Structure formats: structure tokens, C-alpha cells
N, C-alpha and C positions, 0 to 999 in steps of 0.2 A: 314111848318113842315109836313112831311108825316106820314102816319099811321105807317110805319115801325119804324120811329124815336120815336114815342110815345110809341110803344110796347117795344122798346129797353130800353127806359128810365124807364119804369115800372119794368124792370127786374134787377134793381140795388138794392142793399141792403144798406139802410142808418140807419138801426136799431142798437141800442147798446144792445147787448145780455148779459144776466147774466152769472154768472160762470157756466161752464160746458155746455154752449149753443154755437151754431154757427148759422149764418144766412143762411137760405136755400132759394134760389131764387124761388123755386117751392112751397113754403108754407109748411104746416104741416099735410097734409092729411095722411101721412104714419108714423107720429110720434107715438111711442109706449108708452102707459100709463101702470102704474103698474097694473091696474085692467084688462088689456088686455093680460095677459100672459096665454098660450104661444102665441108668435107672429103669427098673421094670415097674409096671403098674402094681398098685397095692390096694387091697380092700381096707377101707377105714373101719376097722372093728376095734372098739375101745377095750383097753386092758388097764390095769392099775396105773395111776399116775407115776411118771418117772422123768428123769432128765434125758433130753434128746439134743442132738446137734442143732444149732441155729440154721436157718435157711441158707442154702448154698455151701454148707460144710458137710463133710463125710466122716463117719466113725472109722478111725484107723484100726485095722484088725489087730495090730501088734501093740500099739501104745494105748488103745481105747480112748484117745483124745479126738476132739473134733478139729479137722484140718481142711484147708482147701484141697481140691482134687490133686493139684500138682505137688502137694506135700505128702501124699499118701506113701507109706512105706511098702505097700503091696498094691498092685493094680490087677484088675480082672484080666483074664486072658482073652476076653471077647473082643 
């Protein structure tokens, strides 16, 4: 097995994501949390695959669920 094959295998997603989530092959470095509003620029650096909120949703800091911004239990003070 070559290094290229190992890297390719690590970039597959075998996670079962919760409601309103999807698997992102580059991890969650840029996932937006309710407390991080307004959204700030993020560098797209790949991390291990993981579940992230679908577009337009935010990770609630308390429940860890993906919700619309108006349903966040905590909001940024910005």
C-alpha cells in the first residue's frame, strides 16, 4: 500500500451525522457556532473528516445541535 492510497482512504467519510448535519471531508475548522456571529473569515485547512452543520445553520454552543441563527441559545455579544 502506498502513501497515496493511505491518504485517499482517510478522506472518506464513514460517520453517521445527526439531523441537519453532513459529513465534511475537510473537518470542521470553519464551522460557525452561534457564539461566533457575525461569521469571520476562515482558512480552508483540511482536518480529519467529521460531521458539520449544513449550510445556513449554526452549531449551538449548549446543545451542540445545528440550528438556524434565530434558534441559538447563546448569541455573540458583537
